N, CA, C and O of each residue as an XYZ file, in Angstrom:
832
protein
N     -94.568   -169.705     68.533
C     -94.901   -171.185     68.012
C     -96.215   -171.428     68.953
O     -96.250   -171.503     70.181
N     -97.087   -171.510     68.188
C     -98.149   -172.345     68.835
C     -98.300   -173.640     68.811
O     -98.417   -174.367     67.824
N     -98.292   -174.032     70.390
C     -98.344   -175.521     70.511
C    -100.169   -176.098     71.176
O    -100.805   -175.900     72.212
N    -100.394   -176.807     69.970
C    -101.857   -177.108     70.302
C    -101.889   -178.570     71.436
O    -103.027   -178.699     71.887
N    -101.145   -179.392     71.837
C    -100.887   -179.929     72.357
C    -100.011   -180.033     73.548
O     -98.848   -180.333     73.277
N    -100.315   -179.840     74.926
C     -99.105   -180.003     76.303
C     -99.457   -180.709     76.399
O    -100.615   -180.970     76.074
N     -98.282   -181.815     77.153
C     -97.587   -182.961     77.843
C     -97.307   -182.774     78.679
O     -96.118   -182.455     78.649
N     -97.834   -182.749     79.935
C     -97.040   -182.671     80.985
C     -96.457   -184.119     81.562
O     -97.048   -185.198     81.516
N     -95.337   -183.895     82.034
C     -94.622   -185.164     82.976
C     -94.292   -184.923     84.561
O     -94.016   -183.759     84.855
N     -94.289   -185.746     85.458
C     -93.405   -185.437     86.784
C     -92.271   -184.990     86.465
O     -92.057   -183.831     86.819
N     -91.301   -185.623     85.799
C     -89.655   -185.370     85.902
C     -89.175   -185.621     84.578
O     -89.629   -186.335     83.684
N     -87.768   -184.602     84.661
C     -87.234   -184.551     83.354
C     -86.955   -185.740     82.473
O     -87.019   -185.648     81.247
N     -86.636   -186.887     83.114
C     -86.349   -188.087     82.386
C     -87.611   -188.575     81.584
O     -87.506   -189.155     80.504
N     -88.983   -188.258     82.278
C     -89.790   -188.571     81.811
C     -90.601   -187.715     80.005
O     -91.241   -188.203     79.073
N     -90.080   -186.275     80.322
C     -90.298   -185.388     79.074
C     -89.212   -185.624     78.146
O     -89.185   -185.173     77.000
N     -88.290   -186.367     78.693
C     -87.156   -186.344     77.619
C     -87.678   -187.646     76.567
O     -87.650   -187.627     75.337
N     -88.136   -188.719     77.420
C     -88.850   -189.519     76.742
C     -89.791   -189.361     75.846
O     -89.925   -189.870     74.733
N     -90.544   -188.479     76.531
C     -91.819   -188.515     75.340
C     -91.678   -187.671     74.306
O     -92.527   -187.807     73.425
N     -90.439   -186.407     74.060
C     -89.752   -186.019     73.372
C     -89.204   -186.333     72.472
O     -89.083   -185.779     71.379
N     -88.661   -187.639     73.012
C     -88.162   -188.716     71.686
C     -88.920   -188.855     70.755
O     -88.392   -188.720     69.651
N     -90.388   -189.165     70.779
C     -91.022   -189.503     69.722
C     -92.494   -188.862     69.408
O     -93.395   -189.446     68.806
N     -92.546   -187.540     69.940
C     -93.180   -186.544     69.728
C     -92.878   -185.602     69.020
O     -91.837   -184.970     69.200
N     -93.870   -185.287     67.930
C     -93.818   -184.246     67.153
C     -93.421   -183.396     67.808
O     -93.867   -183.390     68.955
N     -92.360   -182.220     67.413
C     -91.690   -181.313     68.148
C     -92.715   -179.526     67.717
O     -92.944   -178.481     68.325
N     -92.961   -179.969     66.662
C     -93.734   -178.636     66.224
C     -95.218   -178.540     66.307
O     -95.901   -177.618     65.861
N     -95.729   -179.850     67.075
C     -97.327   -179.276     67.531
C     -97.431   -179.869     68.676
O     -98.539   -180.009     69.194
N     -96.153   -180.375     69.339
C     -96.408   -180.794     70.954
C     -94.967   -180.352     71.713
O     -93.798   -180.340     71.329
N     -95.772   -179.916     73.255
C     -95.082   -179.076     73.671
C     -95.347   -179.643     75.101
O     -96.381   -179.425     75.733
N     -94.106   -180.532     75.619
C     -93.262   -181.445     76.681
C     -92.852   -180.223     78.099
O     -92.104   -179.247     78.026
N     -93.427   -180.584     78.981
C     -93.071   -180.013     80.371
C     -93.101   -181.092     81.294
O     -94.036   -181.888     81.377
N     -91.782   -181.119     82.183
C     -91.848   -182.033     83.480
C     -92.470   -180.525     84.513
O     -91.989   -179.392     84.464
N     -93.495   -180.928     85.273
C     -94.106   -180.245     86.740
C     -93.940   -180.864     87.861
O     -94.675   -180.478     88.770
N     -93.056   -181.881     88.146
C     -92.965   -182.081     89.572
C     -93.885   -183.383     90.046
O     -94.959   -183.783     89.597
N     -93.289   -183.746     90.818
C     -94.044   -185.006     91.477
C     -95.004   -184.850     92.402
O     -94.792   -184.104     93.359
N     -96.257   -185.553     92.260
C     -97.305   -185.451     93.183
C     -98.295   -184.572     92.360
O     -98.029   -183.607     91.644
N     -99.534   -185.155     92.646
C    -100.698   -183.982     92.677
C    -101.193   -182.773     92.777
O    -102.079   -182.310     92.059
N    -100.372   -181.966     94.092
C    -100.508   -180.815     94.099
C     -99.266   -180.031     93.196
O     -99.548   -178.910     92.774
N     -98.266   -180.437     92.970
C     -97.375   -180.305     91.851
C     -97.698   -179.843     90.487
O     -97.532   -178.885     89.732
N     -98.365   -181.268     90.566
C     -98.636   -181.612     88.918
C     -99.469   -180.529     88.434
O     -99.262   -179.915     87.388
N    -100.719   -180.261     89.500
C    -101.804   -179.390     89.107
C    -101.257   -177.863     89.104
O    -101.754   -177.063     88.312
N    -100.535   -177.584     89.729
C    -100.046   -175.968     89.851
C     -99.228   -175.723     88.910
O     -99.190   -174.559     88.511
N     -98.117   -176.978     88.121
C     -97.604   -176.645     87.343
C     -97.973   -176.750     86.074
O     -97.329   -176.326     85.114
N     -99.254   -177.446     86.032
C     -99.949   -177.340     84.395
C    -100.607   -176.173     84.389
O    -100.587   -175.468     83.380
N    -101.273   -175.811     85.503
C    -102.316   -174.454     85.415
C    -101.374   -173.500     85.191
O    -101.871   -172.643     84.459
N    -100.135   -173.216     85.504
C     -99.545   -172.253     85.242
C     -98.722   -172.361     83.932
O     -97.931   -171.428     83.799
N     -98.717   -173.425     82.772
C     -98.526   -173.907     81.955
C     -99.585   -173.043     81.095
O     -99.335   -171.940     80.609
N    -100.993   -173.836     80.976
C    -102.092   -173.230     80.696
C    -102.539   -171.794     80.707
O    -103.163   -171.272     79.784
N    -102.123   -171.111     81.973
C    -102.137   -169.633     81.778
C    -101.387   -168.697     81.016
O    -101.640   -167.493     81.056
N    -100.238   -169.312     80.141
C     -99.435   -168.332     79.563
C     -99.248   -168.931     78.209
O     -98.273   -168.632     77.519
N    -100.533   -170.109     77.660
C    -100.609   -170.798     76.274
C    -102.003   -170.956     75.872
O    -103.042   -170.777     76.507
N    -101.832   -171.254     74.919
C    -102.999   -171.767     74.044
C    -103.094   -172.810     73.495
O    -102.498   -173.110     72.461
N    -104.010   -173.648     74.234
C    -103.509   -175.809     74.113
C    -104.930   -176.158     73.367
O    -105.852   -175.389     73.638
N    -105.146   -176.990     72.663
C    -106.142   -178.059     72.412
C    -106.339   -178.511     73.303
O    -107.504   -178.478     73.699
N    -105.480   -179.076     73.984
C    -105.422   -180.781     74.630
C    -104.590   -181.028     76.216
O    -103.552   -180.366     76.217
N    -104.715   -181.509     77.037
C    -103.488   -181.838     77.990
C    -103.458   -183.552     77.856
O    -104.415   -184.313     77.718
N    -102.229   -183.818     77.935
C    -102.427   -185.298     78.592
C    -101.053   -185.524     79.890
O     -99.910   -185.075     79.815
N    -101.453   -186.075     80.633
C    -101.169   -186.918     82.000
C     -99.893   -187.718     81.415
O    -100.448   -188.772     81.104
N     -98.479   -187.891     81.056
C     -97.504   -188.821     80.434
C     -96.636   -189.268     81.550
O     -96.162   -188.610     82.476
N     -96.533   -190.495     81.273
C     -94.912   -190.468     82.285
C     -94.867   -192.371     82.546
O     -95.598   -193.155     81.939
N     -93.910   -192.729     83.499
C     -93.967   -194.292     83.728
C     -94.742   -194.416     85.020
O     -94.814   -193.500     85.839
N     -95.492   -195.950     85.201
C     -96.533   -196.200     86.239
C     -95.906   -197.497     86.575
O     -94.938   -197.996     86.000
N     -96.711   -198.091     87.783
C     -96.907   -199.185     88.133
C     -97.973   -200.052     87.805
O     -99.136   -199.839     88.148
N     -97.667   -200.841     87.272
C     -98.991   -201.568     87.124
C     -99.619   -202.522     87.636
O     -98.847   -203.034     88.446
N    -100.836   -203.205     87.632
C    -101.599   -203.795     88.800
C    -101.133   -205.457     88.127
O    -100.931   -205.662     86.930
N    -101.054   -206.306     89.010
C    -100.581   -207.791     88.651
C    -102.135   -208.158     87.933
O    -103.300   -207.998     88.297
N    -101.402   -208.791     86.600
C    -102.653   -209.637     86.217
C    -103.577   -208.512     85.025
O    -104.520   -208.881     84.325
N    -103.005   -207.146     85.061
C    -103.861   -206.162     84.515
C    -103.218   -205.386     83.418
O    -103.764   -205.027     82.375
N    -101.888   -205.156     83.816
C    -100.987   -204.135     82.966
C     -99.524   -204.471     83.470
O     -99.065   -203.883     84.450
N     -98.761   -205.484     82.741
C     -97.238   -206.225     82.688
C     -96.402   -204.804     82.151
O     -96.847   -203.910     81.432
N     -95.205   -204.915     82.689
C     -93.804   -204.253     82.667
C     -93.560   -204.407     81.539
O     -93.265   -205.481     81.015
N     -93.658   -203.263     80.965
C     -93.508   -202.798     79.285
C     -94.813   -202.547     78.478
O     -94.729   -202.345     77.267
N     -96.126   -202.555     79.166
C     -96.931   -202.393     78.677
C     -97.393   -200.439     78.612
O     -97.012   -199.697     79.517
N     -97.953   -200.084     77.805
C     -98.544   -198.886     77.556
C     -99.394   -199.075     78.039
O     -99.876   -200.206     77.995
N     -99.980   -198.081     78.721
C    -102.057   -197.732     79.790
C    -102.393   -196.638     78.871
O    -101.470   -195.982     78.390
N    -103.357   -196.425     78.637
C    -104.430   -195.338     78.665
C    -105.474   -195.094     79.770
O    -106.215   -196.033     80.061
N    -105.587   -194.047     80.342
C    -106.654   -193.851     81.327
C    -107.908   -193.470     80.809
O    -108.209   -192.503     80.110
N    -108.684   -194.515     81.329
C    -110.301   -193.940     80.880
C    -111.038   -193.244     82.058
O    -112.215   -192.883     82.053
N    -109.935   -193.092     83.298
C    -110.432   -192.413     84.201
C    -109.059   -192.011     84.955
O    -108.222   -192.912     85.016
N    -108.742   -190.819     85.513
C    -107.945   -190.598     86.548
C    -108.465   -190.462     87.845
O    -109.178   -189.478     88.038
N    -108.281   -191.174     88.701
C    -109.062   -191.276     90.169
C    -108.043   -190.864     91.355
O    -106.854   -191.175     91.288
N    -108.516   -190.230     92.315
C    -107.577   -189.576     93.444
C    -108.164   -190.847     94.468
O    -109.266   -190.887     95.014
N    -107.211   -191.724     94.529
C    -107.610   -193.003     95.264
C    -107.441   -193.029     96.777
O    -107.771   -193.937     97.540
N    -106.803   -191.738     97.101
C    -106.337   -191.595     98.397
C    -107.152   -190.071     99.189
O    -106.917   -189.593    100.299
N    -107.936   -189.701     98.352
C    -108.918   -188.345     98.553
C    -110.167   -189.309     99.356
O    -110.780   -190.285     98.924
N    -110.241   -188.761    100.398
C    -111.583   -189.490    101.534
C    -111.252   -189.683    102.852
O    -110.535   -188.815    103.350
N    -111.516   -190.399    103.388
C    -111.122   -190.733    104.874
C    -111.487   -192.044    105.018
O    -112.412   -192.612    104.439
N    -110.528   -192.612    106.012
C    -110.785   -193.781    106.983
C    -111.929   -194.209    107.645
O    -112.468   -193.114    107.801
N    -112.570   -194.889    108.068
C    -113.800   -195.369    108.901
C    -113.468   -196.768    109.220
O    -112.712   -197.573    108.677
N    -114.393   -196.855    110.453
C    -113.883   -198.732    110.552
C    -114.593   -199.749    109.782
O    -114.500   -200.976    109.752
N    -115.512   -198.691    109.012
C    -115.849   -199.792    107.706
C    -114.676   -200.030    106.282
O    -114.608   -200.788    105.315
N    -114.026   -199.113    106.742
C    -112.879   -198.818    105.573
C    -113.112   -197.197    104.720
O    -113.644   -196.198    105.206
N    -112.611   -197.329    103.533
C    -112.359   -195.784    103.195
C    -112.986   -195.522    102.859
O    -113.397   -196.329    102.025
N    -113.817   -194.285    102.969
C    -114.740   -193.767    102.386
C    -114.126   -192.671    101.280
O    -113.204   -191.886    101.503
N    -114.957   -192.835     99.886
C    -114.059   -191.697     99.170
C    -114.779   -190.211     99.245
O    -115.924   -190.016     99.653
N    -114.015   -189.377     98.845
C    -114.771   -187.963     98.908
C    -116.148   -187.816     98.347
O    -116.710   -186.801     98.758
N    -116.653   -188.344     97.753
C    -117.769   -188.546     97.124
C    -119.222   -188.468     98.347
O    -120.104   -187.627     98.523
N    -118.873   -189.896     99.057
C    -119.594   -190.115    100.337
C    -119.465   -188.929    101.278
O    -120.454   -188.671    101.963
N    -118.492   -188.252    101.393
C    -118.750   -187.406    102.340
C    -119.259   -186.125    101.830
O    -119.819   -185.280    102.529
N    -119.040   -186.036    100.619
C    -120.038   -184.489    100.416
C    -119.461   -183.613    100.021
O    -119.975   -182.499     99.931
N    -117.821   -183.951     99.559
C    -117.104   -182.335     99.437
C    -116.541   -182.888     98.016
O    -115.340   -182.934     98.280
N    -116.648   -183.286     96.821
C    -116.608   -183.093     95.754
C    -116.409   -184.357     94.949
O    -117.077   -185.361     95.192
N    -115.444   -184.317     93.937
C    -115.347   -185.817     93.171
C    -114.111   -186.273     93.190
O    -113.193   -185.456     93.117
N    -113.842   -187.622     93.288
C    -111.976   -188.186     93.017
C    -112.131   -188.862     91.920
O    -111.505   -189.922     91.935
N    -112.773   -188.640     90.895
C    -112.947   -189.375     89.520
C    -113.169   -187.755     88.626
O    -113.787   -186.697     88.740
N    -112.195   -188.445     87.713
C    -112.230   -187.483     86.276
C    -111.916   -188.801     84.951
O    -111.060   -189.648     84.697
N    -113.232   -188.289     84.376
C    -113.321   -189.405     82.771
C    -112.156   -188.418     82.347
O    -111.924   -187.285     82.769
N    -111.286   -189.396     81.103
C    -110.666   -188.361     80.119
C    -111.885   -188.508     78.947
O    -112.754   -189.361     78.770
N    -111.482   -187.120     78.156
C    -112.047   -186.729     77.050
C    -112.341   -187.869     76.135
O    -111.383   -188.496     75.680
N    -113.532   -188.201     75.820
C    -113.985   -189.019     74.901
C    -113.306   -189.093     73.623
O    -112.662   -190.098     73.325
N    -113.401   -188.151     72.892
C    -112.881   -188.091     71.697
C    -111.249   -188.020     71.777
O    -110.477   -188.463     70.926
N    -110.979   -187.508     72.724
C    -109.356   -187.548     72.833
C    -109.047   -189.204     73.462
O    -107.913   -189.654     73.625
N    -109.915   -189.712     73.662
C    -109.476   -190.909     73.996
C    -109.226   -192.186     73.081
O    -108.399   -193.092     72.975
N    -110.569   -191.691     72.393
C    -110.908   -192.293     71.385
C    -109.797   -192.534     70.229
O    -109.420   -193.567     69.675
N    -109.378   -191.017     70.066
C    -108.042   -190.998     68.984
C    -106.798   -191.716     69.699
O    -106.271   -192.421     68.838
N    -106.289   -191.801     70.598
C    -105.126   -192.508     71.493
C    -105.392   -193.467     71.335
O    -104.448   -194.130     70.904
N    -106.712   -194.258     71.521
C    -106.748   -195.830     71.566
C    -106.470   -196.108     70.001
O    -105.543   -196.823     69.620
N    -107.232   -195.566     69.276
C    -106.861   -195.641     67.611
C    -105.533   -195.713     67.528
O    -104.931   -196.757     67.778
N    -105.113   -194.924     67.271
C    -103.276   -195.052     67.283
C    -102.594   -195.372     68.029
O    -101.395   -195.105     67.947
N    -103.162   -196.124     69.119
C    -102.303   -197.054     69.521
C    -103.283   -198.189     70.750
O    -103.699   -198.217     71.908
N    -103.225   -199.198     69.161
C    -103.929   -200.276     69.274
C    -103.695   -201.448     70.533
O    -104.404   -202.349     70.983
N    -102.523   -201.013     70.801
C    -101.823   -202.452     71.829
C    -101.997   -201.578     73.010
O    -101.420   -202.206     73.897
N    -102.402   -200.627     73.463
C    -102.649   -199.960     74.692
C    -103.880   -200.609     75.280
O    -104.908   -200.899     74.669
N    -103.555   -200.832     76.859
C    -104.583   -201.423     77.927
C    -105.030   -199.907     78.280
O    -104.392   -198.910     78.617
N    -106.468   -200.180     78.044
C    -107.290   -198.750     78.664
C    -107.917   -199.486     79.912
O    -108.245   -200.669     80.003
N    -108.016   -198.261     81.049
C    -108.572   -198.850     82.587
C    -108.220   -197.531     82.988
O    -107.706   -196.522     82.506
N    -108.767   -197.995     84.214
C    -108.846   -196.388     85.203
C    -107.288   -196.395     85.551
O    -106.638   -197.427     85.390
N    -106.576   -194.975     86.134
C    -105.453   -195.031     86.590
C    -105.247   -194.102     87.594
O    -105.150   -192.886     87.427
N    -105.149   -194.999     89.160
C    -104.748   -194.544     90.188
C    -104.271   -193.036     90.590
O    -103.495   -193.123     89.638
N    -104.070   -192.030     90.993
C    -103.506   -190.997     91.619
C    -103.384   -191.416     93.145
O    -104.286   -191.744     93.915
N    -102.200   -191.327     93.338
C    -101.518   -191.446     94.893
C    -100.631   -190.713     94.988
O     -99.757   -190.290     94.232
N    -101.050   -190.509     96.504
C     -99.355   -189.104     96.450
C     -98.241   -190.175     97.699
O     -97.238   -189.672     98.206
N     -98.658   -191.574     97.988
C     -97.943   -192.276     98.357
C     -98.068   -193.247     97.329
O     -99.179   -193.604     96.936
N     -96.563   -193.893     96.669
C     -96.026   -195.041     96.095
C     -96.690   -196.409     97.167
O     -96.590   -196.615     98.376
N     -97.223   -196.989     96.301
C     -97.692   -198.367     97.104
C     -96.468   -199.251     97.304
O     -95.584   -199.143     96.454
N     -96.291   -200.093     98.287
C     -95.109   -200.757     98.657
C     -95.363   -201.772     99.542
O     -94.666   -202.170    100.475
N     -96.256   -202.088     99.219
C     -96.582   -203.449    100.127
C     -97.395   -204.274     99.556
O     -97.660   -203.835     98.437
N     -97.919   -205.241     99.762
C     -98.597   -206.496     99.231
C    -100.210   -206.198     99.345
O    -101.119   -206.139     98.516
N    -100.128   -206.042    100.754
C    -101.344   -205.674    101.459
C    -102.097   -204.497    100.526
O    -103.116   -204.587     99.840
N    -101.251   -203.424    100.752
C    -102.028   -202.458    100.274
C    -102.442   -202.419     98.508
O    -103.388   -201.763     98.074
N    -101.357   -203.412     97.495
C    -101.699   -203.163     96.531
C    -103.335   -203.913     96.237
O    -104.257   -203.541     95.510
N    -103.152   -205.481     97.437
C    -104.184   -205.754     96.767
C    -105.614   -205.394     97.354
O    -106.661   -205.886     96.934
N    -105.485   -204.179     98.704
C    -106.588   -203.721     98.704
C    -106.728   -202.553     97.747
O    -107.844   -202.095     97.994
N    -106.248   -201.934     96.917
C    -106.251   -201.108     95.797
C    -106.926   -201.925     94.641
O    -107.905   -201.534     94.006
N    -106.332   -202.999     94.473
C    -106.910   -203.496     93.598
C    -108.320   -203.987     93.769
O    -109.049   -204.084     92.782
N    -108.802   -204.348     95.145
C    -109.924   -204.736     95.241
C    -111.059   -203.439     95.374
O    -112.134   -203.638     94.808
N    -110.945   -202.589     95.837
C    -111.329   -201.520     95.988
C    -111.758   -200.832     94.565
O    -112.771   -200.133     94.558
N    -111.113   -200.990     93.533
C    -110.797   -200.603     91.914
C    -110.526   -201.707     91.083
O    -109.430   -201.895     90.555
N    -111.474   -202.414     90.964
C    -111.532   -203.130     89.907
C    -111.319   -203.133     88.876
O    -111.165   -204.135     88.178
N    -111.250   -201.798     88.477
C    -110.891   -201.735     86.829
C    -109.421   -200.261     86.645
O    -108.969   -199.528     85.766
N    -109.235   -200.515     87.921
C    -107.541   -200.251     87.705
C    -106.528   -200.974     87.506
O    -106.328   -202.080     88.008
N    -105.547   -200.154     86.459
C    -104.720   -201.112     85.572
C    -103.315   -200.534     86.130
O    -102.338   -201.284     86.121
N    -103.210   -199.328     86.573
C    -101.862   -198.595     87.340
C    -102.290   -197.786     87.880
O    -103.387   -197.240     87.761
N    -101.030   -197.513     88.903
C    -100.919   -195.880     89.594
C     -99.858   -195.157     88.972
O     -98.892   -195.507     88.294
N    -100.287   -194.061     89.377
C     -99.218   -192.769     89.323
C     -99.679   -191.576     90.351
O    -100.675   -191.384     91.048
N     -98.408   -190.843     90.089
C     -98.688   -189.464     91.395
C     -99.455   -188.563     90.826
O    -100.003   -187.783     91.605
N     -99.775   -188.360     89.084
C    -100.079   -187.130     89.070
C    -101.214   -186.518     87.869
O    -101.515   -185.372     87.536
N    -101.595   -187.661     87.486
C    -103.028   -187.849     86.620
C    -104.016   -186.953     87.020
O    -104.394   -186.053     86.270
N    -104.573   -187.162     88.401
C    -105.688   -186.488     88.388
C    -105.260   -184.945     89.169
O    -105.962   -184.068     89.672
N    -104.425   -185.029     89.073
C    -103.941   -183.203     89.659
C    -104.102   -182.328     87.816
O    -104.836   -181.392     87.501
N    -103.376   -182.898     87.182
C    -103.315   -182.716     85.495
C    -105.015   -182.223     85.102
O    -105.493   -181.264     84.496
N    -105.510   -183.256     85.700
C    -106.716   -183.426     85.000
C    -107.616   -182.406     85.766
O    -108.412   -181.795     85.054
N    -107.621   -182.117     87.126
C    -108.336   -180.990     87.783
C    -107.525   -179.672     86.870
O    -108.234   -178.853     86.285
N    -106.483   -179.596     86.831
C    -105.704   -177.894     86.211
C    -106.257   -177.931     84.576
O    -106.084   -177.056     83.728
N    -106.803   -178.922     84.465
C    -107.198   -178.759     82.838
C    -108.490   -178.189     82.446
O    -108.830   -177.839     81.315
N    -109.314   -178.133     83.779
C    -110.418   -177.330     83.727
C    -111.112   -176.841     82.775
O    -111.266   -175.657     82.477
N    -111.895   -178.560     81.888
C    -112.699   -178.323     80.757
C    -111.824   -178.853     79.357
O    -112.370   -179.376     78.385
N    -110.432   -178.611     79.478
C    -109.702   -178.603     78.341
C    -110.010   -180.245     77.703
O    -110.754   -180.793     78.516
N    -109.756   -181.002     76.777
C    -110.063   -182.354     76.668
C    -108.573   -182.551     77.134
O    -107.658   -181.774     76.859
N    -108.419   -184.106     78.141
C    -107.494   -184.653     78.899
C    -107.635   -185.716     78.628
O    -108.627   -186.130     78.027
N    -106.581   -186.489     79.041
C    -106.242   -187.939     79.028
C    -104.722   -188.072     79.617
O    -103.811   -187.245     79.592
N    -104.759   -189.307     80.121
C    -103.481   -189.770     80.855
C    -102.880   -190.869     79.919
O    -103.624   -191.577     79.241
N    -102.125   -190.941     79.906
C    -100.723   -191.856     78.870
C     -99.774   -192.609     80.281
O     -99.274   -192.066     81.266
N     -99.802   -193.874     79.906
C     -98.520   -194.152     81.307
C     -97.728   -195.385     80.367
O     -98.182   -195.869     79.330
N     -96.608   -195.696     80.935
C     -95.910   -196.963     80.741
C     -95.501   -197.552     81.507
O     -94.800   -196.868     82.253
N     -95.576   -199.028     81.898
C     -95.543   -199.773     83.155
C     -94.014   -199.827     83.330
O     -93.342   -200.098     82.335
N     -93.449   -199.609     84.424
C     -92.103   -199.933     84.239
C     -91.765   -200.691     85.727
O     -90.561   -200.744     85.974
N     -92.508   -201.178     86.566
C     -92.558   -201.909     87.625
C     -94.008   -202.685     87.759
O     -94.906   -202.376     86.975
N     -94.256   -203.851     88.916
C     -95.477   -204.319     89.046
C     -95.919   -203.446     90.481
O     -95.072   -203.266     91.357
N     -96.930   -203.073     90.586
C     -97.607   -202.354     92.116
C     -97.331   -203.390     93.390
O     -97.845   -204.507     93.336
N     -96.554   -203.031     94.483
C     -96.586   -204.079     95.135
C     -95.206   -203.646     96.377
O     -94.974   -202.461     96.618
N     -94.460   -204.700     97.012
C     -93.042   -204.503     97.574
C     -92.481   -203.873     96.605
O     -92.658   -204.191     95.429
N     -91.543   -202.649     97.086
C     -90.421   -201.967     96.535
C     -89.297   -202.942     96.200
O     -88.419   -202.976     97.062
N     -89.174   -203.498     95.470
C     -88.081   -204.561     94.513
C     -87.382   -203.402     93.572
O     -88.041   -203.123     92.571
N     -86.390   -202.829     93.712
C     -85.911   -202.190     92.209
C     -85.277   -203.027     91.505
O     -84.636   -202.546     90.570
N     -85.241   -204.270     91.666
C     -84.363   -204.957     90.941
C     -85.719   -205.683     90.064
O     -85.476   -206.393     89.088
N     -86.668   -205.515     90.362
C     -87.734   -205.949     88.886
C     -88.225   -204.569     88.131
O     -89.093   -204.649     87.263
N     -87.597   -203.205     88.515
C     -88.209   -202.027     87.668
C     -87.352   -202.193     86.603
O     -86.157   -202.486     86.593
N     -88.279   -201.919     85.527
C     -87.567   -201.418     84.103
C     -87.683   -200.532     83.449
O     -88.558   -200.406     82.592
N     -86.760   -199.678     83.740
C     -86.905   -197.850     83.601
C     -86.803   -198.095     82.341
O     -87.833   -198.067     81.667
N     -85.467   -198.411     81.688
C     -85.169   -198.597     80.368
C     -86.477   -198.721     79.545
O     -87.006   -197.763     78.981
N     -86.879   -199.799     79.532
C     -88.101   -200.402     78.541
C     -89.314   -199.733     78.765
O     -90.045   -199.876     77.785
N     -89.900   -198.965     79.780
C     -90.766   -197.884     80.439
C     -90.723   -196.922     79.365
O     -91.554   -196.490     78.566
N     -89.276   -196.684     79.632
C     -88.914   -194.918     78.609
C     -89.101   -195.160     77.257
O     -89.859   -194.453     76.594
N     -88.498   -196.073     76.792
C     -88.596   -196.879     75.526
C     -90.320   -196.927     74.711
O     -90.627   -196.423     73.631
N     -90.934   -197.467     75.373
C     -92.696   -197.860     75.542
C     -93.312   -196.206     75.219
O     -94.077   -195.778     74.355
N     -92.549   -195.523     76.396
C     -93.387   -194.227     76.118
C     -93.058   -193.067     75.133
O     -93.718   -192.044     74.951
N     -91.511   -193.572     74.339
C     -91.268   -192.743     73.686
C     -91.993   -193.100     72.398
O     -92.213   -192.193     71.595
N     -92.469   -194.614     72.072
C     -92.712   -194.966     70.893
C     -94.549   -194.620     70.932
O     -95.247   -194.430     69.935
N     -94.942   -194.617     72.155
C     -96.339   -193.920     72.064
C     -96.240   -192.536     72.128
O     -97.324   -191.973     72.284
N     -95.387   -191.913     72.064
C     -96.037   -190.250     72.099
C     -95.807   -190.212     70.435
O     -96.432   -189.387     69.770
N     -94.932   -191.095     69.842
C     -95.153   -191.109     68.349
C     -96.471   -190.654     68.100
O     -96.548   -189.497     67.688
N     -97.498   -191.264     68.245
C     -98.719   -191.055     68.190
C     -99.719   -189.971     68.619
O    -100.891   -189.819     68.276
N     -98.808   -189.125     69.617
C     -99.867   -188.191     69.931
C    -100.582   -187.170     69.222
O    -101.776   -186.923     69.392
N     -99.621   -186.436     68.220
C    -100.204   -185.802     67.190
C    -101.535   -186.360     66.163
O    -102.709   -186.005     66.059
N    -100.815   -187.259     65.582
C    -101.692   -188.504     65.407
C    -103.415   -188.585     65.784
O    -104.448   -188.541     65.116
N    -103.186   -188.683     66.775
C    -104.341   -188.672     67.777
C    -105.272   -187.447     67.949
O    -106.500   -187.358     67.955
N    -104.234   -186.483     68.095
C    -105.000   -185.154     68.884
C    -105.236   -184.433     67.446
O    -106.285   -183.799     67.338
N    -104.424   -184.471     66.422
C    -104.470   -183.457     65.342
C    -105.697   -183.485     64.613
O    -105.881   -182.698     63.684
């Protein structure tokens, strides 16, 4: 069976949530591992063994306070490798300033347009990819200042975007917790998984 749309998640629980809403005849959902390296390698392996029209990185994420509340659905206008660069006395230097490549990959405009139309309640903004989950108020504030258009952070989007290598790409997230100090009591995983399932029902409509 040919699956025109590939959706990759970090873990099985996210994949199950996407499958609960997605069209199984047109959407293949696979967990590929946590973090940008595992996401890139797993996505590349899947793309090498199938013929897909588009790739979506999906899952739960942390939301920036005042930009994406818990329970919200987020669409990435761009996926940013937020920690790809170097420290300096004057602050963080993105890899672009070092002359070694790019830390920003935009979503495919037509795919994003279709997803936005299919999910009119979604918040559209930049989604940060980090290898280390933010766990302090100071780091959350620093990231919010450095990336004024960022609405969420996760750990895989940029890696999936790199592996997509020219295929239409987008990032879909459901917000499970606010970015900042790790307070598991404030995490709403059940609500985030439900939001992810609801959003996934629109995937084939947006991409087909």
